[in-house]
N, C-alpha and C positions, 0 to 999 in steps of 0.2 A: 812387370818384370818377367823374365824368361822362365818358363817352367814346362814340364811335361804334362800336357792336358789329357793324355790318354792313360796315365798311370792309375793303378788301383789303390784305393784307400784301404789301409789295414786296420786303423784305429785312430783315436784322437785323445789327446790330453788337454783338458779345458781348465783354464784359470779364470775365475769369475769374480768381479767386484760386486759388493752389495748395492742395494738400491737406495733411493732417497730416504732420509731419516731426519729426526729432529736434531736440535743443537748438540754439539759435541765439543768437549774441551780436552786438549792434550798439553801436558807440561812441556814447555819449549826445550827443557834441558834433558829430560829423560823419556819423553813421549809416553809417560804414564797417563792413561786415559780415564775419562769418566764414562759412565754408562749412558745410553740413549735408546731410543726405540724407532723402529721402522715406521714409515707412514704408508697409507693406502697407495700413494703414488709410487713409493718404493716397491711395494708388493706387485703393483701393476707392471712396473719396469722389468722386474725379474721374471714375472710370468710371461711377458712378451718375449723376453730373451729366450726363455725355455721353449716357447712355441717356435721361435725362429730356429733354434738348434734342432728341434724335432723335425722341422721341414727339411733340414739339411741331412741329418745323420740317421733319422729313424723313418725316413720316407723312401720306400723302395723305388720310386720313380726318380729320386734325386741321384745325380752322378756321384754324390758324396755319401750315399747310403753305406752304413757300416755293415759289411757282410754278416748275415746270420742274426742280426739284432732283432729282438722282438719289437714289433711296431705297435702293439696294443698294450698288453699287460706288462707291467714291470717285472723284469727277470733279474733278481739280485746277483745271479752268477755271471752276468754280462757287464756289470757296472761296479765301479768303485767310486764312492763319493765321500768327501770329508769337508768339514766346515770349521773355520776359526770360531771358537766359542768365547773368546776373551775380549779382543779389541772391539770397541764400540758396543759392548754389552751383547745382547742377543740379536743385533741387527744382521750380522753376517749369517748366523744360523737361520733366522727367519727368511732372509733372502734366498738361502739355499732351498728352503722348503718351497718358496714360490717358483724358483727355477724348475724344480722337479715337477711341480704341478703343471707347468707348461710343457715339459718333456713327456710326461705321462699323465695326460688329462683323464678326466672321468670317461669311462667307457661302459657300455651295456654288457660288454664281455666279462666285466667283473661281477660275476654272479655265481650262484650255487643252486643246484637242483636237489630238493629234499626227497626223502624216501616216499612221500605221498605224491610226488610228481610236480610239486610247486617249484617254480623258479624264482629265486629271490635275488634282486640286483642290489648292490651296495648303495647306500644313501647318496643323495646329490647326483643322481644319474650315473652311479658307478664310480664314485670318487675312490681313488687308489690311495688308501691311507697307509699302506705298508711299503712305501718307498723308503728304504733304509739308508742311513749314512752315519759316519763317525763325526762326533762333535769333539773337537780338539781343545782342551783346556791348556792355555799357554803356561800356566803355573806348574803343569806336569809334563808338558812336552813343548819344545821350542820350534817345532817344524814350520809352523805358519806365522809365528811372530818372533823371529830370531833376534829382533832388536830389544824385546822386552827384558828388563833386568840385565842387559848386557853392558857391563861396566866399560869395556873398551869402546863400545859404540857411543856411550855417553861422553867419553873423552874425545872421540872423533867429532861429536857435535859441538862440544866446547871449543875445540881447536878451530872449527869452522867459524864460530862466532868471534873468535879472536884473530882471525886471519885478515890480511890486508884487503882481499877482495870483498869480504863482508863489510868491513869498515867503510870502504869506498861506496858500496851499494847503500849502506845506511845513510851516508852523507847525501848521496844523490836523491834518495827517496824521501828524505826527511820532510821537505815542503809538502809533498803529497800526503804522507802519513799524518802530518800535523793538521791536515784539513779533515781528518776522519772522525774525531771525537763525537760530533753530532749524530753519527750513525753507529756508534759502538757501545752505547749504554755503559760507559765507564771503563771499558777494556783498554789495556795498554796499547799504545801505538808504536812501541818499539819494534824494530825489524825482527828481533828474536821471536816475537809473538805473531809472526806473519800468518802461520797456519790458522790460529784462532781468530785473527782479524778476518781472514778470508771465509772461514767456515761460518762465523756469525752472520756476516753480510750475505753470503750465498744462501743460507737457510732462510733468512728473512726476505731476501729478494724473491725466493720461490713461494713463500707461504704468507707473507705479510704485504697486503696490497698498499697500505699506507706507506710502508718503508720503500717499496718498489717505486711508487710514484714520486717520492721525495728524493730518491738517490739520483745524482747527476748522471747523465747518459754514459759517460766514459768510465765511471768509477769502478764498476764491477769488473770490467776487462783489465783495468790497471791493477786492481787488487789481485786478481787471479794470476796475472803475469808475475807479480812479485812472489806470490805463494808458490807458483811453479818453480821459480828460480830457487827459492828457499828450500823447498822439499827435495828438489832434485839434488842439490848440493849436500843435504843431510843424508839422503838414502842412496848415494852413489859413491864411487871411488875411482881414482885414476887406475888402480890395479884391479883386475877382475876378481881377485880374491881378497881385496882390501876390506877392512871392517865396515866401511860405509855401505858395502853391498851385503851385509849380513842377512837382510831380509830375503835376498835372493839366494845366497849360498845355503841357507837353512832349508829352503823349499826345494832345492835341486834334487835331493833324494826321492821326493814324491814324484817329480817329473820323470827321472830315470826309471824308477820302479814302474811308473805308468807305461813306459815303452816296453819294459821287460814283460809286463802283464799282457800287453797286446801280442807279443811274440811267443807267449807260452803256448805250446802245442797241446798240452793236456787240458788246461782250463783257461783258454784265452779270455781276456777281459778287454773288449774293444774300446770301452768308453771309461775315461777317468775324469772326475770333476772335483776341483778344489775351489772352495769359496773363501775369499780372502779380502783384506783391506786394499787400499791403493798402494801401500808401501812396497810389497814385493814386485809389483809391476814396474815401479821406478828402477829398482835394482836390476831386474832382469833385462829391461830395455837398455840399461847402461852396460851390463855385462855382455850382451849379445851384439852391441853396436847399433841397435835399432834406433835409439834416441840420437846418437851422433849423426846418423844418416838422415834422420827425420826430426829436426829440432822441435817441431810442434808437439812431439811426443815426450819431450824431456820435462816431465812434470806430473801433475795429478791427473790420472785418468778419470773419466766421467763415471757417474753412477751407472751400474749395470754394464760396465765395460767387460770385454772378454777376449782372452787370447786362446786360439785353437792351434795347438801343435799337432798337425796331422802327420801320421806316419804312413808313408805311401811306398808302393812297389813300382819302380819305373817300368814302363812297357817294354823297354829294350833290355831288361835284365839288370843284373848287378845288385848291389846292396840296397836296403831300404833308405829312403830319404825323408827329411822333415820339411814340411811346409809351414811357415810362420804366418798365421792369419790373426788379424786384430780388428775388433769392432769397438769403437770408442763410445759405448752407450748408445743413446738415441741419436747422437750426432751422425752416426754411420748407419745407413739402412741395411747394409750387408757387411760381411767380412771383407777387409782389404788385405792383400798379401804383401808382405814386406821382405826385402832382403835382410839377412842377418849374418853375423860372424864374418863380415867383410867379404861375403861371397854373393854370387848372383844366382837367383833361382833357388830351387829346392836344395837343401844342404844334406850331404851324406850323413847317415847316422853316426858313423865312426868319427867324422869331423866334429860333430856336436859333443860326443863323448870325450874326445881328446881335449876339447876346449873347456868343458865345465866340470868333468869328474874330478880333476885334481884339486879343485877349490871347494867342492861340496863339503858341507859340515855333516859328516856321516853318522855320528852318534851323539847322544845326549852328553856323554863324557867329553867328546870333542868340543861341543858347544860350550860347556862349562869352562874348558881350558881356553878356547878362543876368546870368550867373554870375561875371563878372569873372575869368575863367580864361584865362590865356595860356600855361600851362605843361603841364598834363596833356593826355594824349590824350583827345579828338581836337583839342584847341585849340592845341597847340604850333604855332608859325608854319609849320614845315615840313609837319606833318601837315595843317594847315588849307589851306595853299596847294596841296598835292597833291590833297586831296579836291576843292577848287574847280576845279582843272585837269581832273581826271577827270570831274567833273560837266559841265563845259563841252564836253568832247570826247565825252561819252557819247551814243550815238544815241538819238533820241526813241523812247519806248515808249508804249503805249496807257495811258489812265487806269486800266485794269483792273490794271495792274502796280503801282499805287501803294498805299501804306499807311503811309508813313513820312514823316519830315521832308524838306523840300526845297522847291524853287520850285514844285513841283506843288501845294502847299497853296493858293497863290494862284489857280491855275487851277481847283482843286476848288471853292473858294469862289465864284469868278465863274461857273463852270458851274452850280453849284447855284442861285445867284441868278438866272441866266438861265432855268433850268428853272422856278423859282418864278414868274418873270414870265410865262412861257408858260402855266402852270397858271392864273394869275390873269387871263389874257387881256390883259395889258398889253404883251406882246411877241409879234409874229408874224413868223416866218421861214419862207418857203415856204408850202405849203398843207397845213394840218393838217385831217384829216377831222373830228376831234373836239377840242373845247377841252381835254378832259381827257387828251389823249394822254400816255401814260406815257413815251414815248421820243422826245423832241425832239432827234434826232441832229443835225439841222442846227445847233441851238444849240451843242451840244458841239463840233462840227467848226468852226463859225465862230469861237468863242472860242479854240479851240486854234490856228487859223491866225493869228488876230490877235495873240495874245500870244506865240506861238512858244515856249511853255514846256514843259518836260518834267517828269515826276515822277521826281525823283532818288531811287533806292533806296539807302538808307544803312544797310544792315544787314550784319552779318558772322556767319559761322558760329560756333557754340560750339566750344571746344577739345576738349570731350569727344566720345567716339565717338557719332555720331548714331544714333538708333534709328529713323530713317526712311530712305527711299531717298536723298533728297537734301535735307538740311536747309537748303540755301541756294537752293532753286529759286525763281526770280522769276516772279511772275505779274503 
């Protein structure tokens, strides 16, 4: 695809799927999930992904090196990381730990010199134990699992199962599904259960040699094709803001805040990482037109898949642009760049904002309304009133501390639009030496003062023992 190969990368917002895991069951109607655990293969997949990302973004000889990023020791001021702590148990959280191990591996620089002159290096050759990130509990914040306990999404799923296209596919696939019982250990072969059919067979095909040898050669590909069709229709919608895309619209504030953090002149955060399940990928690919232009991506992304939304400054001037890169797990050796939003090449930041900001689910209260939920956490009246009271009383924090739902999304969008106007020369505040100034701090400060909005951090620590120094550190 056409793109400016000489432009300068400003920062990147990464979305990462977890690695290989043991068996996993989801209720076909509500997608309520059972817990599972990551495997050594999954840890390795995520570690290798982290190593690849390090070679791109933390390597000073790479053309995609993030300016000013520490290449050795982890610097929490330069990075925002969050991981889903609900869907699939601790698998996503543990995957995020492995990604960060690859990004910031052990280094002999991780040492301290004592008063007596002795230099002590951290264990395991300088293992960096203090890579910090937020673990997001979906029962307290819907940002990474917008579909969980979402009543209108459940209705959307039921409507899909009752639709004519579903009934037609059920009839067409019945002969094949009826041949699967010998490989399913008593599981239902109804098309509604397609995710669980696929996951059971996929896990066993990877880890059970007897199963893999007995399975007919074409069966795994046929099962995956049906699962892709099933999941794409559940987690997508004909309308960009439709409830089928709730997994995507709920995560949009994190993406927009990531771009705002990159452009923050006072405390820029060039790197944002969000660890998630496969579902937001499906919604985002649908919303941005990536899957319609690339039908092979209309379905379940592979383990350790990653999207890299790179914010770049064109060499010829003008506003920043976004480059959409995707690596489908180990199936792709490197990132592949895709067109999106029905445009060719890198997309202007303003075009992305115009397309997605109007449909973003900005606050927990908005999510509760969109999902018609008044009973479950965090939508019960007491919980919601408490959260809103705490938000109103919370001291203001810098935009660099944002990355989640809250009123801050409004500020992020306005700031980004203000920045865009400055780049286009349509707005001037103070004296800028160059029209292409990367850091119009006066714009950020002006809008912050006028709107008097704060970025409400709405995440909670995971109940499991954290594998980092402080899994709830706020940046």
